[in-house]
C-alpha positions as CSV (number, residue, x, y, z in Angstrom):
1,X,169.0,16.8,202.2
2,X,170.7,15.6,205.4
3,X,174.4,16.4,205.9
4,X,176.7,15.5,208.8
5,X,179.5,17.8,210.0
6,X,182.8,16.9,208.4
7,X,185.4,15.1,210.4
8,X,187.8,18.0,210.2
9,X,185.2,20.1,212.2
10,X,184.6,17.5,214.8
11,X,188.4,17.2,215.5
12,X,188.3,20.8,216.8
13,X,186.1,19.8,219.7
14,X,188.0,19.7,223.0
15,X,186.5,16.3,223.9
16,X,186.2,12.8,222.4
17,X,183.2,12.6,220.2
18,X,183.2,8.8,220.3
19,X,182.6,8.9,224.0
20,X,179.6,11.2,223.8
21,X,176.5,9.7,222.3
22,X,174.8,13.1,222.7
23,X,177.1,14.6,220.2
24,X,176.8,11.7,217.8
25,X,173.1,12.5,217.7
26,X,173.9,16.2,217.2
27,X,175.9,15.5,214.1
28,X,173.2,13.3,212.7
29,X,170.5,15.9,213.4
30,X,172.1,19.0,212.0
31,X,170.7,19.5,208.5
32,X,170.5,21.9,205.5
33,X,167.0,22.5,204.3
34,X,167.7,24.5,201.1
35,X,170.4,25.8,198.9
36,X,171.2,29.1,197.3
37,X,173.7,30.1,194.6
38,X,176.6,32.6,194.8
39,X,178.5,33.8,197.8
40,X,182.2,33.5,198.5
41,X,184.5,31.5,200.7
42,X,186.5,33.8,203.0
43,X,189.3,33.3,205.4
44,X,187.6,33.7,208.8
45,X,190.4,34.9,211.2
46,X,188.1,33.6,213.9
47,X,190.9,32.0,215.9
48,X,192.3,35.5,216.8
49,X,189.5,36.2,219.2
50,X,187.3,33.1,219.9
51,X,189.6,31.3,222.4
52,X,188.9,33.3,225.5
53,X,185.7,33.9,227.5
54,X,183.7,37.1,227.3
55,X,185.1,39.6,229.8
56,X,183.8,42.7,231.4
57,X,185.4,46.1,231.6
58,X,186.1,48.4,234.6
59,X,183.9,51.5,234.4
60,X,185.1,53.6,237.4
61,X,186.1,57.1,236.2
62,X,184.6,56.6,232.7
63,X,182.1,59.0,231.2
64,X,179.5,57.2,229.0
65,X,177.4,58.8,226.3
66,X,174.2,56.8,225.7
67,X,172.5,57.7,222.4
68,X,168.8,58.6,222.6
69,X,168.1,58.0,218.9
70,X,168.0,54.7,217.0
71,X,167.2,54.8,213.3
72,X,164.0,56.8,212.9
73,X,163.2,56.4,216.6
74,X,164.2,59.3,218.8
75,X,163.6,59.1,222.6
76,X,163.3,62.3,224.6
77,X,165.5,62.7,227.7
78,X,163.6,62.1,231.0
79,X,166.5,62.9,233.3
80,X,168.3,66.1,234.3
81,X,171.9,67.1,234.6
82,X,173.1,66.4,238.2
83,X,170.7,63.5,238.7
84,X,172.0,60.2,239.9
85,X,170.8,57.2,237.9
86,X,171.1,53.4,238.4
87,X,172.0,50.9,235.7
88,X,169.0,50.0,233.6
89,X,167.1,53.2,234.7
90,X,165.1,54.8,231.9
91,X,166.9,58.0,230.7
92,X,164.9,58.5,227.4
93,X,161.3,57.6,226.5
94,X,158.5,58.5,224.2
95,X,155.2,57.5,222.8
96,X,154.4,54.1,221.3
97,X,156.9,53.2,218.5
98,X,159.8,54.8,220.4
99,X,162.8,52.7,221.4
100,X,163.5,53.8,225.0
101,X,167.0,54.4,226.3
102,X,168.5,53.3,229.6
103,X,171.5,54.0,231.7
104,X,174.4,51.6,231.0
105,X,175.8,51.9,234.5
106,X,175.1,53.8,237.7
107,X,176.4,57.4,238.1
108,X,175.6,61.0,237.7
109,X,174.2,62.7,234.6
110,X,176.8,65.2,233.5
111,X,175.3,66.5,230.2
112,X,172.6,66.1,227.5
113,X,174.3,66.8,224.2
114,X,175.3,65.1,221.0
115,X,177.6,62.2,220.6
116,X,179.0,60.1,217.7
117,X,177.9,56.4,217.7
118,X,180.7,54.2,216.4
119,X,178.8,52.8,213.4
120,X,176.5,55.8,212.7
121,X,176.5,58.3,210.0
122,X,175.5,61.3,212.0
123,X,175.8,62.7,215.5
124,X,172.9,62.0,217.9
125,X,171.5,63.5,221.1
126,X,172.8,61.5,224.1
127,X,172.8,61.4,227.9
128,X,176.3,61.6,229.4
129,X,176.8,59.7,232.6
130,X,179.9,59.8,234.9
131,X,180.2,56.2,236.1
132,X,180.6,55.8,239.9
133,X,182.1,52.4,239.6
134,X,179.3,50.7,241.6
135,X,177.4,49.5,238.5
136,X,174.3,49.4,240.7
137,X,171.2,48.0,239.0
138,X,167.8,49.7,239.2
139,X,164.9,47.4,240.3
140,X,164.1,44.8,237.7
141,X,161.2,45.7,235.3
142,X,159.2,42.7,234.2
143,X,156.0,42.6,232.2
144,X,153.0,43.5,234.4
145,X,150.4,41.6,232.3
146,X,150.0,38.2,230.8
147,X,152.3,38.1,227.7
148,X,150.6,38.4,224.3
149,X,152.2,39.2,221.0
150,X,151.1,42.8,221.3
151,X,152.2,43.3,224.9
152,X,155.5,41.6,224.2
153,X,156.1,43.9,221.2
154,X,155.3,47.0,223.4
155,X,157.5,45.8,226.2
156,X,160.4,45.2,223.8
157,X,160.3,48.8,222.7
158,X,160.3,50.0,226.4
159,X,163.3,47.8,227.2
160,X,165.3,49.3,224.3
161,X,165.6,46.2,222.3
162,X,166.8,46.3,218.7
163,X,168.3,43.8,216.3
164,X,171.9,43.1,217.3
165,X,172.9,41.3,214.1
166,X,173.8,44.6,212.4
167,X,170.7,46.2,211.0
168,X,169.4,47.4,214.4
169,X,165.7,47.3,213.5
170,X,163.5,47.8,216.6
171,X,162.6,44.4,217.9
172,X,159.2,45.5,219.0
173,X,158.3,46.5,215.5
174,X,159.4,43.2,214.2
175,X,157.2,41.4,216.7
176,X,154.2,43.7,216.1
177,X,151.4,41.9,214.3
178,X,153.5,38.8,213.6
179,X,151.9,35.4,213.3
180,X,154.6,33.1,212.1
181,X,154.6,29.3,212.0
182,X,158.5,29.2,212.2
183,X,161.0,31.0,214.3
184,X,164.5,31.2,212.8
185,X,167.4,32.2,215.0
186,X,170.5,33.5,213.2
187,X,173.7,32.3,214.7
188,X,175.6,32.2,211.4
189,X,178.1,35.0,212.2
190,X,179.6,34.6,208.7
191,X,181.6,37.9,208.8
192,X,185.4,37.3,209.1
193,X,187.0,38.3,212.5
194,X,183.7,38.5,214.4
195,X,183.2,36.0,217.2
196,X,180.8,37.8,219.5
197,X,177.9,35.5,218.7
198,X,180.1,32.4,218.8
199,X,181.2,33.2,222.4
200,X,177.6,34.1,223.4
201,X,176.3,30.8,222.1
202,X,179.0,28.8,223.9
203,X,178.6,30.6,227.2
204,X,174.9,31.4,227.4
205,X,173.2,28.7,225.5
206,X,170.7,28.0,228.2
207,X,169.5,31.5,228.3
208,X,169.2,31.6,224.5
209,X,167.1,28.4,224.4
210,X,164.9,29.7,227.3
211,X,164.2,32.9,225.3
212,X,163.5,31.0,222.2
213,X,161.0,28.8,224.1
214,X,159.3,31.9,225.4
215,X,158.9,33.4,222.0
216,X,157.5,30.1,220.7
217,X,155.0,30.0,223.5
218,X,153.8,33.6,223.2
219,X,153.4,33.4,219.4
220,X,152.2,29.8,219.3
221,X,155.1,28.9,217.0
222,X,155.4,25.2,216.3
223,X,158.9,25.2,214.7
224,X,162.1,26.8,216.1
225,X,165.4,26.4,214.2
226,X,168.8,27.8,215.0
227,X,171.2,28.2,212.0
228,X,174.9,28.2,212.6
229,X,177.9,27.8,210.3
230,X,179.8,24.5,211.0
231,X,183.0,26.3,211.9
232,X,181.5,26.9,215.4
233,X,181.3,23.3,216.7
234,X,181.4,24.2,220.4
235,X,178.5,26.7,219.9
236,X,176.5,24.0,218.1
237,X,177.1,21.5,220.8
238,X,176.2,23.9,223.6
239,X,173.0,25.0,222.0
240,X,172.0,21.4,221.1
241,X,172.6,20.2,224.6
242,X,170.5,23.1,226.0
243,X,167.8,22.4,223.5
244,X,167.6,18.7,224.5
245,X,166.6,19.8,228.0
246,X,164.0,22.3,226.8
247,X,160.2,21.7,226.8
248,X,160.2,23.4,223.3
249,X,161.3,21.4,220.3
250,X,164.3,23.4,218.9
251,X,166.4,22.2,216.0
252,X,170.1,23.2,215.6
253,X,171.0,23.2,211.9
254,X,174.1,23.9,209.9
255,X,174.3,26.6,207.3
256,X,176.5,26.5,204.2
257,X,180.1,27.5,205.2
258,X,179.9,30.3,202.6
259,X,179.6,34.1,203.0
260,X,176.9,35.6,203.4
261,X,175.1,32.6,204.9
262,X,173.5,34.8,207.5
263,X,171.8,37.1,205.1
264,X,168.1,37.0,205.9
265,X,166.8,35.7,202.5
266,X,169.6,33.1,202.4
267,X,169.0,32.0,206.0
268,X,165.3,31.5,205.3
269,X,166.1,29.5,202.2
270,X,168.7,27.4,204.0
271,X,166.5,26.6,207.0
272,X,163.0,26.3,205.5
273,X,163.4,26.0,201.7
274,X,161.1,29.0,201.3
275,X,162.0,31.9,199.0
276,X,161.8,35.5,200.3
277,X,161.1,37.6,197.2
278,X,162.6,41.1,196.9
279,X,160.7,43.7,198.8
280,X,158.8,41.1,200.9
281,X,159.0,40.7,204.7
282,X,159.8,37.4,206.4
283,X,156.3,37.4,208.0
284,X,154.9,37.1,204.4
285,X,156.4,33.6,204.1
286,X,155.4,32.7,207.7
287,X,158.7,33.1,209.5
288,X,160.2,35.4,212.1
289,X,164.0,35.9,211.9
290,X,166.0,37.1,214.9
291,X,169.7,37.3,215.6
292,X,170.9,35.0,218.4
293,X,172.1,38.0,220.5
294,X,168.7,39.7,220.0
295,X,166.9,36.6,221.3
296,X,169.3,36.5,224.3
297,X,168.6,40.2,225.0
298,X,164.8,39.6,224.8
299,X,165.1,36.8,227.3
300,X,167.1,39.0,229.6
301,X,164.3,41.6,229.4
302,X,161.3,39.4,229.9
303,X,162.7,36.7,232.3
304,X,165.0,38.9,234.3
305,X,163.6,42.4,233.9
306,X,166.9,43.8,232.4
307,X,166.8,46.3,229.5
308,X,169.4,46.3,226.7
309,X,172.3,48.3,228.2
310,X,175.3,46.4,226.8
311,X,176.4,44.2,224.0
312,X,179.2,41.7,223.2
313,X,181.9,43.3,221.1
314,X,184.7,41.5,219.3
315,X,188.2,43.1,219.5
316,X,190.6,41.7,217.0
317,X,193.6,42.6,214.9
318,X,196.6,44.4,216.3
319,X,195.8,44.2,220.0
320,X,197.6,42.5,222.9
321,X,194.4,41.1,224.4
322,X,192.1,40.1,221.6
323,X,188.7,38.6,222.5
324,X,185.2,39.6,223.3
325,X,184.0,42.1,225.9
326,X,180.6,42.9,227.3
327,X,180.7,46.6,226.5
328,X,178.1,49.1,228.0
329,X,176.3,51.1,225.5
330,X,177.9,54.6,225.3
331,X,181.4,53.5,226.4
332,X,184.0,55.4,224.4
333,X,185.6,53.2,221.7
334,X,189.0,54.5,222.9
335,X,188.4,53.0,226.3
336,X,187.6,49.6,224.8
337,X,190.8,49.7,222.7
338,X,192.9,50.8,225.7
339,X,191.6,47.8,227.7
340,X,192.6,45.5,224.9
341,X,196.0,47.2,224.6
342,X,195.6,48.2,221.0
343,X,198.9,48.5,219.2
344,X,200.2,51.2,216.8
345,X,198.4,54.1,215.3
346,X,196.5,52.2,212.6
347,X,192.9,52.6,211.6
348,X,190.0,51.0,213.4
349,X,187.4,49.1,211.4
350,X,183.9,48.9,212.9
351,X,182.1,45.6,212.3
352,X,183.2,43.0,209.9
353,X,185.4,43.7,206.9
354,X,182.7,42.9,204.4
355,X,179.8,45.0,205.7
356,X,181.5,47.3,208.2
357,X,183.2,50.6,207.9
358,X,186.2,52.6,209.0
359,X,185.8,54.4,212.3
360,X,185.1,58.0,211.3
361,X,185.5,59.8,214.7
362,X,188.0,58.8,217.4
363,X,185.6,60.1,220.0
364,X,182.9,57.6,219.0
365,X,181.0,55.5,221.5
366,X,179.8,51.9,221.5
367,X,176.2,51.7,220.2
368,X,173.7,48.8,220.1
369,X,174.9,47.8,216.6
370,X,178.6,47.9,217.3
371,X,179.6,44.2,216.8
372,X,183.4,44.5,216.5
373,X,186.5,46.6,216.4
374,X,189.3,45.5,214.1
375,X,192.5,47.4,214.9
376,X,195.0,48.2,212.2
377,X,192.7,46.8,209.6
378,X,195.1,47.6,206.8
379,X,197.4,44.9,208.0
380,X,194.6,42.2,207.7
381,X,192.5,43.5,204.8
382,X,193.4,43.8,201.1
383,X,195.0,47.2,200.4
384,X,192.7,49.6,198.6
385,X,193.4,49.7,194.8
386,X,192.3,52.2,192.1
387,X,189.4,51.0,190.0
388,X,190.0,50.0,186.5
389,X,187.6,49.5,183.6
390,X,185.3,46.5,183.8
391,X,186.7,43.4,181.9
392,X,183.2,41.8,181.6
393,X,184.4,38.7,183.5
394,X,180.9,38.1,185.1
395,X,182.4,37.2,188.5
396,X,180.2,39.7,190.3
397,X,177.1,38.0,188.8
398,X,178.4,34.5,189.9
399,X,179.1,35.7,193.4
400,X,175.9,37.6,194.0
401,X,173.7,35.5,196.4
402,X,170.6,37.5,195.3
403,X,171.1,36.7,191.6
404,X,171.5,40.4,190.7
405,X,173.5,42.0,187.9
406,X,175.9,44.2,189.8
407,X,177.5,45.8,186.8
408,X,174.1,47.0,185.5
409,X,173.2,48.2,189.0
410,X,176.5,50.2,189.0
411,X,175.7,51.9,185.7
412,X,172.3,52.9,187.0
413,X,173.9,54.3,190.1
414,X,176.4,56.3,188.1
415,X,173.6,57.7,185.9
416,X,171.3,58.3,188.9
417,X,168.6,56.4,187.0
418,X,165.9,55.5,189.5
419,X,163.8,53.5,187.0
420,X,166.8,51.4,186.0
421,X,167.7,50.8,189.7
422,X,164.1,49.6,190.2
423,X,164.3,47.3,187.2
424,X,167.7,45.9,188.4
425,X,166.2,45.4,191.9
426,X,168.4,47.5,194.0
427,X,166.1,46.9,196.9
428,X,167.0,43.2,196.8
429,X,170.7,43.9,197.4
430,X,171.7,42.9,200.9
431,X,175.0,44.9,200.7
432,X,177.1,41.9,201.5
433,X,180.0,43.0,199.4
434,X,180.6,39.7,197.7
435,X,180.6,41.4,194.3
436,X,183.2,43.9,195.3
437,X,185.3,41.1,196.9
438,X,185.6,39.2,193.6
439,X,185.9,42.1,191.2
440,X,189.3,42.0,189.5
441,X,188.8,45.7,188.5
442,X,188.1,46.8,192.1
443,X,185.0,48.6,191.1
444,X,183.2,50.3,194.0
445,X,180.1,48.1,193.7
446,X,178.9,47.6,197.2
447,X,179.6,51.1,198.3
448,X,177.8,52.5,195.3
449,X,174.7,50.4,196.0
450,X,174.8,51.4,199.7
451,X,175.0,55.1,198.8
452,X,172.3,54.8,196.1
453,X,169.8,53.3,198.6
454,X,170.4,56.4,200.9
455,X,170.1,59.0,198.1
456,X,168.7,58.2,194.7
457,X,166.4,55.4,196.0
458,X,164.9,57.8,198.5
459,X,164.5,60.5,195.9
460,X,167.4,62.6,197.3
461,X,170.0,63.6,194.7
462,X,173.5,63.8,196.0
């Protein structure tokens, strides 16, 4: 089914659509390929942070703590205290399958000890670097052989690339052994408040398209589609214009303006019409799915020889200077908040309000999966309420985009009944929080499922 962008969206563009034939073609080319049930409509709060360009932060006098571990991958430090390092220099490496770590700026190594990543559950080993303010890059490190799927996957691990959409899965492992016919690039950014991908697509569309074309060439992919929610008209226009000038055929398509449109199974359904069954990987239905920021980082690594040493972070809420910053990995969250002139003594929420979490440690540092900082979240998010007995309204079932039965899942979680969790397909839950959002009894649905995956599902009783 073909759908044009509504007029109310086009009116947001800062130029006259009627005078730009290119954009008329854009609106006629953006399509929805498949539909899925459930989800919720949320107030976006995007206007708080999406109106200013991405800015950099001064680093002189800062001490950064770059984590050496990422998920199950743990790099070993390959630098010593007192050693001067340059930006992009390897500070942690390991055997095949290890995500390497790199210095986020130039300076002197002051310590090798634990740190607390902003959105992590546990403290991790890290290399501490006192920034010298020069931000001096190490020599570029480009692939030394002709790119093949295998060599690109290995190179991605050595350049520290992980998924920047939230999950943080090592990019090299996702590329390993892949033979897709379709590349899907996720530019949905359906979480409220977050605008880091929006600004990235507006400002660096050419680099994103170049990286997508590179991937298509290496993997011999014949179809590339970028999915974006229609509340980002300037990002859509920028990417479409960049795609027009590319040798690779790239389609820019709209997704339903409904949370969680960016969930992997839902993105695949929307853009290809294919169904990703629970427990299956995208490769099994012939697709590769990458977040738009991940694609950009991959292009930076291959085309410019720059490892992943920073990420775009949205700062929103009670701050004098909301917006998006390019934050070096390992920079203290407190420094980012100070630069944005955070107000009051309220709490800080890491990530979006639906899938994020409250900042647990004020000493935390920016990690590769830190997408946003929402200051004084309690002023913008619904106040926490005590749970009440279920009234059997079935709203959670209607809202679940994965067609699960959240109430039955909750009962299995409470009883620590692993067979029941398997029967109710806990593994299919994408932890979007739509069920918790609509529940009138304020039952801890999403949090219970998230905890069960980390305890009961793995055979560990809490």
